[in-house]
C-alpha positions in Angstrom: -2.8 31.4 -24.3 -4.9 32.9 -21.1 -7.3 35.5 -21.1 -7.8 38.0 -18.4 -11.0 38.3 -17.3 -10.7 41.2 -14.5 -9.1 39.8 -12.1 -9.0 36.3 -12.3 -7.6 34.0 -15.6 -9.2 32.0 -17.6 -8.3 29.2 -19.8 -9.0 29.1 -23.3 -11.1 26.5 -24.3 -9.3 26.1 -27.9 -5.4 25.7 -25.8 -7.3 23.4 -23.4 -8.9 21.0 -25.9 -5.3 21.1 -28.3 -3.2 20.3 -24.8 -5.4 17.5 -24.4 -6.1 16.4 -28.0 -1.9 16.3 -28.0 -2.0 15.0 -24.5 -3.8 12.1 -25.8 -1.8 11.8 -29.2 1.5 10.7 -26.6 -0.3 8.1 -24.9 -1.3 6.8 -28.3 2.0 7.1 -29.2 3.9 5.3 -26.1 0.9 2.4 -26.7 2.2 1.6 -29.8 5.7 1.6 -29.3 5.4 -0.4 -25.5 3.4 -2.8 -28.0 6.1 -3.4 -30.7 8.0 -3.4 -28.0 6.6 -6.4 -26.4 5.8 -8.4 -29.8 9.8 -8.2 -29.9 10.0 -9.5 -26.3 13.8 -9.6 -26.4 14.2 -6.4 -27.3 12.0 -5.5 -24.4 13.7 -7.6 -21.9 17.4 -5.2 -22.7 15.3 -2.6 -21.5 16.3 -1.6 -18.2 12.5 -1.1 -16.7 11.2 -1.5 -12.9 9.5 -4.7 -14.3 12.8 -6.2 -15.4 14.4 -5.5 -12.1 11.8 -6.2 -9.4 11.1 -9.7 -11.0 13.7 -11.6 -9.2 12.2 -10.2 -5.8 8.8 -11.2 -6.5 9.9 -14.5 -7.6 11.4 -15.1 -3.7 8.3 -13.6 -1.8 6.3 -15.8 -4.5 8.3 -18.6 -1.9 7.5 -17.1 1.8 3.8 -16.4 0.7 3.7 -13.0 -0.1 3.2 -10.9 -3.1 0.9 -14.0 -5.1 1.1 -13.1 -8.3 1.0 -15.7 -11.7 3.2 -15.6 -14.7 6.0 -13.6 -12.4 8.3 -14.6 -14.8 6.8 -13.2 -18.0 8.6 -10.7 -20.1 5.1 -8.7 -20.1 4.1 -7.3 -17.4 0.4 -7.3 -18.6 0.3 -10.8 -18.1 1.7 -10.4 -14.3 -1.2 -10.8 -12.6 -3.4 -11.3 -9.6 -4.6 -14.9 -9.2 -6.6 -15.9 -6.4 -6.2 -20.0 -8.1 -2.9 -20.0 -8.6 0.5 -21.3 -7.1 1.6 -18.5 -5.0 -1.7 -18.0 -3.4 -1.4 -21.7 -2.0 1.9 -20.8 -0.8 -0.2 -17.6 1.3 -2.8 -19.6 2.3 -0.4 -21.8 3.6 1.4 -19.1 5.7 -1.5 -17.7 7.0 -3.4 -21.0 8.3 0.6 -21.9 9.8 1.3 -18.4 10.7 -1.9 -18.4 12.6 -1.1 -21.3 14.7 2.2 -20.1 15.6 0.1 -16.7 16.4 -2.4 -18.2 18.7 0.4 -20.8 20.6 2.5 -17.6 21.0 -0.6 -14.9 22.1 -1.8 -18.5 24.9 1.2 -18.8 26.7 1.7 -15.1 27.5 -1.9 -14.6 28.1 -0.9 -17.6 30.8 2.1 -16.1 32.1 1.6 -12.8 32.2 2.0 -10.0 29.2 4.3 -7.1 30.4 6.1 -4.5 27.8 9.0 -6.9 27.5 7.7 -9.8 26.3 5.2 -9.3 24.7 7.7 -8.4 21.6 7.5 -12.1 19.9 3.8 -12.2 20.0 3.9 -8.6 18.5 6.4 -9.7 16.4 3.7 -12.6 14.6 1.0 -10.8 14.9 2.5 -8.2 13.0 4.2 -10.8 9.9 0.2 -11.8 9.7 -0.9 -8.3 9.3 2.1 -7.2 7.0 1.3 -10.8 4.3 -2.5 -9.7 4.3 -1.3 -6.2 3.2 1.1 -7.8 0.8 -1.6 -9.4 -1.0 -4.0 -6.8 -0.7 -1.2 -4.5 -2.6 -0.7 -7.2 -5.4 -4.3 -7.9 -6.5 -3.5 -3.7 -7.5 -0.1 -5.2 -9.1 -1.2 -5.3 -13.5 -2.8 -1.5 -12.7 0.3 -0.2 -11.7 3.0 -1.7 -13.3 2.1 -1.6 -16.8 1.7 2.5 -16.6 5.0 2.0 -14.9 6.6 0.3 -17.5 4.8 2.5 -20.4 6.7 5.9 -18.5 9.6 3.3 -18.1 10.2 3.1 -21.9 9.3 6.6 -22.7 12.0 7.9 -20.4 14.3 5.5 -22.0 14.8 7.3 -25.2 15.7 10.5 -25.8 15.7 13.5 -25.0 16.3 11.9 -21.7 19.7 10.4 -21.0 20.6 7.0 -19.4 21.3 6.9 -15.8 24.9 6.2 -15.0 23.9 2.9 -13.2 21.3 0.6 -14.3 17.5 0.3 -11.9 18.2 -3.9 -12.0 22.2 -2.9 -10.6 21.0 -0.8 -8.4 18.1 -2.9 -7.1 20.2 -6.1 -7.0 23.1 -4.2 -5.1 20.3 -2.9 -2.6 18.8 -6.4 -1.8 22.1 -8.4 -2.1 23.8 -6.1 0.9 20.5 -6.0 3.0 20.1 -9.7 2.3 23.5 -10.2 3.7 23.1 -8.8 6.8 19.5 -9.4 7.9 21.0 -13.6 7.5 24.2 -13.0 9.7 21.3 -10.8 12.2 19.3 -14.2 11.9 21.9 -16.6 11.9 23.2 -14.2 15.2 20.1 -14.8 16.7 20.2 -18.6 16.9 24.0 -18.7 17.7 23.2 -16.7 21.1 20.3 -18.4 21.9 22.4 -21.8 21.5 24.8 -20.7 23.9 22.9 -19.0 26.0 21.2 -22.8 26.7 25.0 -24.7 26.8 26.5 -22.5 29.5 23.2 -22.7 31.2 23.1 -26.6 31.5 26.7 -26.8 31.8 26.2 -24.9 34.9 22.8 -25.8 36.6 22.7 -29.8 35.3 24.7 -33.1 35.7 23.7 -34.7 32.6 25.8 -32.7 30.4 24.4 -35.2 27.2 21.5 -32.8 27.1 24.0 -30.2 25.5 22.6 -31.1 21.5 21.5 -28.9 18.6 18.2 -31.1 19.2 17.9 -30.0 22.9 18.1 -26.6 21.8 16.0 -27.0 19.8 13.1 -28.1 21.7 13.3 -26.1 24.5 13.7 -22.7 21.7 9.8 -23.6 20.0 8.6 -25.2 23.2 5.1 -23.9 22.9 5.7 -25.6 19.3 6.2 -29.0 20.7 3.5 -29.3 23.0 0.9 -29.1 20.7 2.9 -31.3 17.7 5.2 -34.0 18.5 8.8 -33.3 18.0 9.7 -34.5 14.8 11.5 -33.8 12.0 8.5 -32.3 10.0 8.2 -30.5 13.0 11.6 -29.3 13.1 11.1 -28.0 9.4 7.9 -26.0 10.8 9.5 -24.2 13.3 12.1 -22.8 11.1 10.6 -22.4 8.5 7.6 -20.6 10.2 10.7 -18.5 12.1 12.3 -17.3 8.6 9.1 -16.8 6.7 8.6 -14.0 9.7 11.8 -12.7 9.4 12.1 -12.6 5.7 8.4 -10.6 5.7 9.9 -8.4 8.8 13.0 -7.6 6.6 11.4 -7.3 2.4 8.5 -4.9 3.8 11.0 -2.5 4.2 13.0 -4.1 1.3 10.7 -3.4 -1.0 9.4 0.5 0.0 13.4 0.6 -1.1 13.2 -1.1 -4.5 10.1 0.8 -5.2 11.3 4.0 -3.7 14.9 3.8 -6.1 12.4 2.8 -9.0 10.2 6.2 -8.8 13.2 8.2 -7.9 15.5 7.0 -10.7 12.9 8.5 -13.4 12.2 11.7 -11.3 16.7 12.4 -11.8 16.2 11.3 -15.4 13.8 14.2 -15.4 15.5 16.5 -13.7 18.6 16.1 -15.6 16.2 17.3 -18.4 15.8 20.3 -17.5 18.7 20.8 -16.4 20.1 21.1 -19.5 17.9 23.7 -20.4 19.3 25.6 -18.0 20.2 29.2 -19.7 18.8 27.8 -23.3 15.8 30.0 -25.0 13.1 27.4 -24.9 9.6 27.6 -26.7 6.6 27.0 -24.8 5.8 24.0 -27.0 8.8 22.9 -25.5 7.8 23.4 -22.2 4.2 22.3 -22.4 6.2 18.3 -23.0 8.0 18.8 -20.5 5.4 20.1 -17.9 2.7 17.2 -19.4 5.9 14.2 -18.8 6.5 15.7 -15.2 2.2 15.0 -14.9 2.4 11.2 -15.6 5.1 11.4 -13.2 3.3 12.8 -10.5 0.2 10.3 -11.7 2.3 7.1 -11.2 3.0 8.0 -8.0 0.0 8.9 -6.9 -0.9 5.3 -7.9 1.9 3.9 -6.4 1.7 6.1 -3.1 -2.4 5.4 -3.1 -1.5 1.1 -3.3 1.1 1.2 -1.1 0.9 4.0 1.8 -0.7 1.5 4.6 2.6 -1.0 3.9 4.2 2.4 4.6 2.9 3.3 7.9 2.9 -0.5 9.2 6.7 -0.7 8.0 7.2 3.2 10.0 4.6 2.4 13.0 6.6 -1.9 13.0 10.5 -0.4 13.3 9.3 2.8 15.9 8.4 -0.4 18.0 10.9 -2.6 17.9 13.3 0.7 18.1 11.7 1.8 21.2 11.3 -2.0 22.6 15.5 -2.4 21.6 16.2 1.2 23.8 14.4 0.1 26.5 16.3 -2.8 27.2 19.8 -0.6 26.1 20.7 -0.7 30.0 20.1 -4.5 30.8 22.6 -6.4 31.5 23.2 -9.2 29.4 25.7 -12.8 30.5 27.3 -13.5 27.5 29.8 -11.8 24.6 27.6 -13.3 22.1 24.6 -11.8 23.4 26.1 -8.2 23.2 27.0 -8.6 19.9 23.8 -10.1 18.8 21.9 -7.1 20.2 24.2 -4.4 19.0 24.1 -5.9 15.5 20.2 -6.4 15.6 19.4 -2.7 17.0 22.3 -1.3 14.5 20.7 -3.0 11.8 17.3 -1.9 12.5 18.5 1.8 13.0 19.7 1.4 9.4 17.5 -0.3 7.5 15.0 2.5 8.9 17.6 5.1 7.8 17.8 3.4 4.4 14.0 3.4 3.9 13.7 7.3 3.9 17.1 8.2 2.7 15.9 5.8 -0.8 12.5 7.5 -0.7 13.6 10.7 0.2 15.7 10.9 -3.5 11.5 11.5 -5.4 11.4 14.6 -3.2 14.7 15.9 -3.5 14.5 15.0 -7.6 11.4 16.6 -7.8 12.2 20.3 -6.9 15.6 20.0 -8.8 13.2 21.7 -11.9 12.9 24.5 -10.1 16.9 25.8 -10.3 16.2 26.4 -13.9 12.3 27.4 -13.4 14.2 30.3 -11.3 17.3 31.7 -13.5 14.6 32.0 -16.7 14.4 36.5 -17.1 11.5 37.7 -16.6 11.6 38.7 -20.3 10.5 35.2 -20.6 8.6 34.1 -18.4 5.0 32.4 -19.5 2.5 31.5 -18.4 3.5 27.7 -19.3 6.6 28.1 -17.2 4.4 29.9 -14.2 2.2 27.1 -15.0 5.0 24.6 -14.3 6.5 26.4 -11.8 3.3 26.1 -9.8 3.0 22.2 -10.5 6.1 21.5 -8.0 6.0 24.0 -5.7 2.0 23.4 -4.9 2.0 19.4 -5.4 4.2 18.3 -2.0 6.0 15.1 -4.0 7.1 12.1 -2.1 5.5 9.1 -0.9 4.0 9.0 2.7 2.2 6.7 5.2 -1.5 7.4 4.4 -0.5 11.0 4.4 -0.1 11.2 7.8 3.8 11.9 7.1 6.0 11.7 4.3 9.1 9.7 3.7 11.6 12.6 3.9 15.0 13.3 5.5 13.2 15.9 7.7 10.4 13.4 8.4 13.4 10.6 9.5 15.3 13.4 11.5 11.8 14.1 13.2 11.7 10.5 14.0 15.1 10.3 15.2 14.5 13.3 17.8 12.1 11.9 19.6 13.5 8.8 20.0 16.5 10.3 21.2 14.3 12.2 23.8 12.3 8.7 24.2 15.9 7.1 25.3 16.2 10.1 27.6 13.1 9.7 29.6 13.8 5.9 30.0 17.8 6.8 31.5 15.3 8.7 34.4 12.8 6.1 34.5 14.9 3.1 34.1 17.7 4.0 36.6 16.9 1.8 39.3 17.3 -1.5 37.2 20.4 0.2 35.4 22.2 -0.9 39.0 20.7 -4.5 39.2 22.8 -6.9 38.7 22.4 -9.9 36.2 19.8 -12.8 37.6 20.6 -16.0 38.9 21.9 -18.4 35.9 20.2 -20.9 37.5 17.1 -19.9 39.3 
């Protein structure tokens, strides 16, 4: 298969042509199978593809102005495309305009009173929301180039010799999305509960007119920056709550989307690894190793395509989470006045840490599953070791198979623990620098 030319091995041209032709034939067969299934939409709908599993989340994203895709409900992945003239794009433009106005209002107010590390958290939250939305619009533009080859690979791996997973991809994605959504909604409700209770206690102790203790008066105080420009009415109240909810949704959806994509890729790498692990202690001809290696190439090509499209989103997600974790750690010893304030603070911090951990945990499964075939390859006796096995082993060891943040770091467990170690060091430094503030009491309630 390989010709030894002195010190180097040179590939046989005939073998390379044969492998190239075989690969083209396999792709053609996959495309024919895909077209046949798309022609029978009911059969295609029954398949556990990533397109079918991710579709409800794309529909939800449309409502909040991100991922502006047309024909999201279509069973055919080829019909789900980015179009400038679509209802999803209308929602996106509307959010960017209204969200931009809100961000400018918040920035103007903070510049008036003066920026510092504690009060700029809100401004950073809104600016990051705008950036995340813009990144998802850019990602939506290449969605069709991503989901079509992904669906082709899904179909290839949903039939023998690949075994179906114990839990369907649709089940995993919906379970994860449902749990994360419930926790996020509780966190959002606690934010308003904490703010309203603090406002109510302030009015009770500092004002003689207790008739001001209404939710409407709290809304006027909570969104005072908006009502300085827009008159208070039902439309402006809806605008204020919707914008706050949308920014919160985008903040959570970014991490959730990375988890969903990671689970979709990890499931295929796990199926591939199980196929190879079944071959342990078996005689495997070179032709089969060649087929297996080419399937591995397809998986790596898909991962590379996803990583190229999502690396900016992953980078922003990690930077965003690190900033808010550091900001929360900065205030971890700040005394709070009421129990509800402590409940919200710790619930929010634990949720943020758990969400960050889940991003790395889901994505790290890709790297871990991709290295499992090496166990089988290293068990092959030397007399059965061939050039095809050698190429497969080098392919696994030489490529770092994982999602990344613009190739600056990879989403693995090692990276997560490295980040946590940095945050712990940061917290110890804060303990030394913030000793004076920790001894300080609560400020006057009616000051």
